[in-house]
C-alpha positions in Angstrom: 160.7 100.2 0.2 157.6 98.5 1.0 156.7 97.8 -2.4 159.9 96.2 -2.9 159.1 94.0 -0.2 155.7 93.3 -1.0 157.3 92.1 -4.4 160.2 89.8 -3.0 157.5 88.4 -0.6 155.5 87.7 -3.9 158.2 86.0 -5.4 158.8 84.1 -2.5 155.5 82.8 -2.3 155.3 82.0 -6.3 158.5 79.8 -6.3 157.3 78.0 -3.1 153.7 77.1 -4.9 156.1 76.1 -8.2 157.9 73.6 -5.4 155.3 72.1 -3.6 153.3 71.7 -7.6 156.7 69.7 -8.8 156.8 67.3 -5.4 155.5 64.1 -6.3 152.6 62.4 -4.5 153.9 60.1 -1.7 152.4 56.2 -2.6 149.9 54.9 0.1 149.5 51.6 1.0 145.6 50.7 -1.1 143.1 49.7 1.2 140.4 47.5 -1.3 137.1 45.6 -0.3 135.5 42.6 -2.4 132.3 41.7 -2.6 131.1 38.3 -1.2 131.5 35.5 -3.5 133.4 38.2 -6.3 136.2 36.4 -7.4 137.4 38.6 -10.3 137.0 41.2 -7.8 139.4 39.3 -5.6 141.8 38.9 -8.5 141.6 42.7 -9.7 141.7 43.5 -6.2 145.0 41.2 -6.0 146.4 42.8 -9.6 146.0 46.4 -7.9 147.9 45.7 -4.7 150.8 44.2 -6.6 150.9 47.2 -8.7 151.0 49.6 -6.0 154.9 50.2 -4.7 153.0 49.7 -0.9 151.1 47.3 -1.5 147.4 47.2 0.1 145.0 45.7 2.4 142.3 43.4 0.7 139.2 43.0 3.1 137.1 39.7 1.8 133.2 39.7 3.6 132.2 38.4 6.9 132.1 34.8 6.9 132.0 34.3 2.6 133.0 31.5 0.5 135.3 32.5 -2.5 134.7 29.5 -4.7 137.7 29.5 -7.9 136.5 27.4 -10.4 139.7 27.8 -13.2 143.6 28.8 -12.3 145.7 31.2 -13.6 148.3 28.7 -14.6 149.2 26.7 -11.5 147.2 29.7 -8.9 143.8 30.5 -8.4 145.1 34.4 -7.7 147.8 36.4 -9.3 151.3 35.6 -7.2 151.6 38.3 -4.6 154.8 40.2 -5.6 154.4 43.4 -3.2 153.2 43.7 0.7 149.9 42.7 0.6 147.0 41.7 3.6 144.3 39.6 3.0 141.5 40.2 6.1 139.4 37.1 5.5 136.6 37.7 8.6 136.5 34.0 8.7 136.1 33.9 5.0 137.0 31.2 2.6 140.1 30.9 -0.2 138.4 27.5 -1.7 139.7 25.5 -4.7 136.1 24.0 -5.9 136.6 19.6 -6.0 133.7 19.6 -8.7 135.8 20.7 -11.6 138.9 19.0 -13.7 141.8 21.9 -13.4 143.8 21.3 -10.7 145.9 24.7 -9.2 146.8 25.8 -5.5 145.5 29.0 -4.2 147.8 31.2 -3.3 151.6 31.5 -4.9 154.2 34.2 -2.6 157.1 35.6 -5.3 160.3 36.2 -3.7 159.6 40.2 -3.6 156.0 39.4 -1.9 155.1 39.6 1.8 151.7 38.3 2.4 149.1 38.4 5.1 146.3 36.0 6.0 144.2 37.2 8.7 141.0 35.3 9.0 141.1 33.4 6.0 140.8 29.9 5.1 142.8 28.0 2.4 141.2 25.2 1.1 140.8 22.5 -1.5 144.3 23.2 -3.2 145.5 20.1 -5.3 148.3 19.7 -7.4 149.2 16.4 -9.1 153.2 17.1 -10.7 153.8 20.3 -8.2 155.0 21.3 -5.1 152.6 23.5 -2.4 149.0 22.9 -3.2 147.4 25.8 -0.3 150.5 28.0 -0.6 153.7 28.0 -2.7 155.9 30.7 -0.5 159.7 32.1 -1.7 158.9 35.6 0.0 157.9 36.6 3.5 154.7 34.8 4.5 152.3 35.6 7.5 149.4 33.4 8.7 147.1 34.9 11.5 144.2 33.4 13.2 144.0 31.4 9.6 143.6 28.1 8.6 145.2 26.0 6.1 143.1 22.5 4.9 142.3 19.6 2.7 145.0 20.6 0.1 147.4 18.1 -1.7 150.3 18.2 -3.7 153.5 16.2 -4.3 155.5 17.8 -1.4 153.7 20.3 1.2 150.4 19.7 0.5 149.5 22.6 2.5 152.5 24.7 2.5 155.6 24.5 0.0 157.9 27.2 1.5 160.9 27.7 -0.6 164.0 29.2 1.2 161.3 31.9 2.4 160.1 32.8 5.6 156.5 31.3 7.2 155.2 32.4 10.5 152.4 31.1 11.7 150.2 32.2 14.4 147.1 31.0 16.1 146.2 29.1 13.4 145.8 25.4 12.1 147.4 23.5 9.6 144.8 20.3 8.9 144.2 17.2 7.0 146.4 17.8 4.0 148.2 15.5 1.7 151.7 15.1 0.3 150.7 12.7 -2.5 153.8 11.5 -3.4 156.7 12.6 -1.1 157.7 14.6 1.9 155.6 17.0 4.1 151.9 16.9 4.0 151.1 19.6 6.1 154.4 22.2 5.5 157.7 21.5 3.6 160.6 23.7 4.8 163.5 23.7 2.6 167.2 24.0 3.2 166.9 27.8 3.0 163.8 28.3 4.4 162.5 29.8 8.1 159.5 28.4 9.7 158.3 30.0 13.3 154.5 27.9 14.3 153.5 29.7 17.5 149.9 28.7 19.1 149.3 26.4 15.6 147.6 22.8 15.5 149.1 20.7 12.9 147.0 17.6 13.0 145.9 14.9 10.5 148.4 15.8 7.8 149.6 12.8 5.9 152.4 12.2 3.8 153.1 9.6 1.3 157.3 9.1 2.9 158.1 11.1 5.5 157.3 14.1 7.7 153.3 13.8 7.8 152.9 16.8 9.8 156.0 18.9 8.3 158.6 18.0 6.7 162.1 20.4 7.4 165.5 20.6 5.8 165.8 24.4 6.7 165.5 26.3 10.4 162.4 25.4 12.1 160.5 26.8 15.3 157.8 25.3 17.5 156.8 27.7 20.4 154.2 28.6 22.6 151.3 25.7 23.3 151.9 24.5 19.6 150.0 21.0 19.1 150.6 18.2 16.9 148.4 15.2 16.8 147.0 12.5 14.1 150.0 12.9 11.6 150.9 10.1 9.7 154.2 9.2 7.4 153.0 6.1 5.5 156.1 4.7 4.3 158.8 6.2 6.1 159.9 8.3 9.3 158.7 11.1 11.1 154.6 11.1 11.9 154.4 15.1 13.0 158.1 15.8 12.1 161.2 14.7 9.9 163.8 17.1 10.7 166.7 16.9 8.0 167.7 20.8 9.6 167.7 22.5 12.4 164.4 22.2 15.0 163.8 23.8 18.4 160.7 23.0 20.0 159.2 24.7 23.2 156.1 24.3 25.3 154.3 22.0 22.8 152.8 18.9 22.5 152.8 15.3 20.2 149.8 13.6 20.6 148.9 10.0 18.8 150.9 10.9 15.4 152.1 7.7 13.2 155.2 6.9 11.5 155.7 3.5 9.5 159.2 3.3 10.2 161.1 5.1 12.3 159.9 8.3 14.8 156.3 8.1 15.4 156.6 11.9 16.6 159.9 13.0 15.2 162.5 11.7 13.1 166.1 13.6 13.4 168.3 12.5 10.5 171.5 12.3 9.8 173.5 16.2 10.5 170.6 17.6 11.9 169.8 18.7 15.3 166.6 19.1 17.3 166.1 20.9 20.8 163.3 20.3 22.6 162.1 22.3 25.9 159.2 21.7 28.2 157.1 19.4 25.5 155.1 16.2 25.8 155.2 13.3 24.0 152.4 10.7 24.2 151.0 8.3 22.7 153.1 8.0 19.4 153.9 4.8 17.6 156.4 3.6 15.1 156.5 0.6 13.2 159.8 0.3 13.6 162.4 2.0 15.7 161.4 5.1 18.1 158.0 5.4 19.0 158.0 9.1 19.9 161.6 10.2 18.5 164.1 8.3 16.4 167.2 10.0 16.6 170.2 9.5 14.5 172.3 12.9 15.0 172.1 15.2 17.9 169.0 15.9 19.9 168.4 17.2 23.8 165.5 17.0 25.5 164.9 19.3 28.7 162.3 19.5 31.1 160.2 17.0 28.9 158.1 13.7 29.3 158.3 10.6 26.8 155.3 8.6 28.0 153.1 5.9 26.8 154.5 5.6 23.4 155.1 2.3 21.4 157.4 0.9 19.0 157.0 -2.5 16.9 160.6 -2.9 16.9 163.1 -0.7 19.2 162.9 2.4 21.4 159.4 2.5 22.4 159.4 6.0 23.9 163.5 6.8 21.6 165.9 5.4 19.4 169.4 6.4 19.5 171.0 5.1 16.3 174.3 3.9 15.7 177.1 5.3 13.6 176.6 4.9 9.8 179.4 3.0 8.1 178.5 3.8 5.1 178.5 8.0 5.0 180.9 8.0 8.1 178.7 10.0 10.4 179.4 9.4 13.9 176.9 7.6 16.1 173.8 9.8 17.8 174.4 11.7 20.4 170.8 12.4 22.9 170.8 14.0 26.0 167.9 14.6 28.3 167.9 17.0 31.2 165.2 17.2 34.0 163.0 14.9 31.5 160.9 11.6 32.1 160.7 8.8 30.1 157.9 6.8 31.4 155.5 3.5 30.7 156.5 3.3 26.8 156.7 -0.1 25.0 158.6 -1.6 22.6 158.2 -5.0 20.6 162.0 -5.9 21.0 164.7 -3.9 22.9 164.6 -0.9 25.3 160.7 -0.2 26.1 162.0 3.6 27.2 165.4 3.7 25.5 167.4 2.0 22.5 170.6 2.8 22.3 173.0 1.2 19.4 176.3 0.5 19.1 178.9 3.6 19.1 176.1 5.7 20.1 175.9 8.2 23.2 172.8 8.9 26.0 173.7 11.3 28.5 171.1 11.3 31.7 171.1 14.5 33.5 168.6 14.7 36.4 166.3 12.4 34.6 163.9 9.3 35.2 163.3 6.5 32.4 161.0 3.9 34.5 157.8 1.3 34.6 158.5 0.8 30.5 159.0 -2.7 28.9 160.1 -4.7 28.0 163.5 -3.1 30.0 163.6 0.8 30.5 167.1 1.0 28.5 169.1 -1.0 26.0 172.8 -0.7 25.2 174.8 1.4 27.1 172.9 3.7 28.9 174.7 4.9 32.1 172.6 5.4 35.1 169.3 3.8 33.8 168.1 1.0 35.7 167.7 -2.0 33.1 
């Protein structure tokens, strides 16, 4: 009896052993380290992380520059197709500016999920393509990182093509859209972009959206700052909004547009919601020193101060209805907000409200603007 029990037990152990051997190994994210300046090693690391089902984390050397002299097509690195994290430790990915080839630094494919931590993306340049620094079609997260000195047709710094971009504790600086829109960031119609505690400064677009061109959904949150961004020929020095944008607890200082919206232009069929935000020292060559509204804009607990325009609406310009597109006139609502010390060369130092449009002031003040506080039909505004 005992022998039979022992034999049975042995059979069970053997079968368990066979069962364990048959179970495939569980995939794990790779951990890869790249020596300082080893561009070929970095390319290999990205290739390996892409090939792994669970992606991987690539650590760059501390405060090191990885200088690219040639590209793989339009990109310095292989497109990101898996879940990849690049930890920079204050390291930089730079396209060498002393050579002829033009390419961007990073491309995130629709299946890709890229996190950058402590990385500078600098010097990308494309004369016929979008996204000089980063082209994103998947998911992109920047933490404590900088996108600077990049150039492209659209989206000089980042071009978000219907993907998701989140930028936290980071900087988007001195990027250029050399032909049209979105000096710092271009967010397309199905794209989603969120900025938190981020500085967008010194970016330039040849036409619209010196800092950001938004055609999708944009959220600007938690002490973000837009300063010295420029729209050279058209609208929206800091942001040109053609979609839905919400802005909270941020600052727009000294941005400039050639035509409308020194800080922000909200285009037809678009929505802008602003809370606890300051607009100061912004300038428009034509209308809306701080904000030009052509659709639906709400400001709550915000300040519009010391902005100026070359024609109407030193602080805010509220556009007329468009007979050509049959769109209703713009609607502007101010709640517990202040419009003060703005200046227009012609009408409406504080607010200019054009024909067939609506301005609603709810416990808000429009004071000390020149040549008048308001022009057009603005109830409860002392001219």
